[in-house]
N, C-alpha and C positions, 0 to 999 in steps of 0.2 A: 612923143608927141608928133596929129599932123599940123601944122601951121597953114592959114589959108592968107594968100594973101590981104585978104580982109582984118588983119588983127583976130579974128577967131582961134580959136585953141580948140582942136578935138582928140579929148582922151579914147575917142570910140578902139582905135586900133594904135599898138603902142611903134607899129612899126615907123619908123620918122618917115615921111615924104614917099614913099611909096607905093603902086597903083596899088598892089592889094588892099592900102588900107581905104583909097578914093573907091576903087574898086566893091568892095562889103558894102560901105556904107551904101550907095545903087544899090547891090540884093537888098538889107535890109528894108528901105522907103521902096523899091520894090517889091517888098514881100505883102507890105500893109497897104498899099493900093492893089493887089493882089485882093488879097480876103476882103476889102471894102466891096469890093467887082463885085466878091462872091454872094456876101448876102446879098447884097443887090438882086442879085439873076435867082437867090431863090426863091424871092418877093415875089416877082414873077414868074415863077414860074407854078407859084401856088394858086396864082388864079386859073391855072392854064396853060395861061398866055395867052389868051381867049385878051384881056386888055377890060374889062367891064364896067361897065359902071353903073356908079351910080344910079336905081330912082329916084325920082323928088319925091313922088307921092308916101316912097313906104319911112324914105328920110325924118316927111315931113309928121309921120303918123308914127312911129319909133323914138318924136321928139319929144312927140304929146306925151303921151305913153311916161317916161322916163319923169315928162314934169307936170305931172300929174296935179299931186300935192301942191302946186306953185299957179294952179291954172284952173283949180278944181271952185268953185260957186256954187252956195246952194241957192236953188231956186222949187218950184210948185212942183217940176217935174222930178227930178234927182227924190226932194223928199216924197212922193208918192212910190213913184222905186224902189227906195229903201222901205217906205212903210210894206209895199207888196210887198216882195221880194227878201225884204230881213226881216220879217215878223208877222205878217200874217198866211203865207208858205208855209215855213216854219213851224204855225199853230195850228193849222191846217196839219199836214202828214204827224204833227204830236198826236192828236186827234185823233185820228185813220187808226194809227200802230193802237194804243188805247182801246179802239171802239171791236179793235179787233182781237186784243187781247181778253177781255172780256165777254165774245160772243165763243170766242172756245172753254173760259174757264164755265157757262152757261151750259156749252156742251156737254161737257166734262160731269157738269151736275158741283158746281167747288165753287164758293163765294168768287164772288169779284173783288180783282186786289187792286190795292190801292194804287198812286199813281200819285208822282209832286197833288 
């Protein structure tokens, strides 16, 4: 056991009071510091080492998109948009497709098929 003057006992190395025990503790501590430095160096290099800054406008738009369900309000404008693109456009597309099928049936001399 290595005995330090302040009353702390260490079982790190069984060589009592040797310089090797003290040095090996320093190597382990140094390795931990180097590992932390290596991780932070990798983070710096991931951005190309350019020190990119965040664009506040892009961050604001991203934040609005992430919190849309909390900030959404039903207004006349929103109802009109939902009515137009959620109801009217799909109905018009469906009617156009059905009309095309009926025209093909007529061209081939078949009775018109029934859809929904």
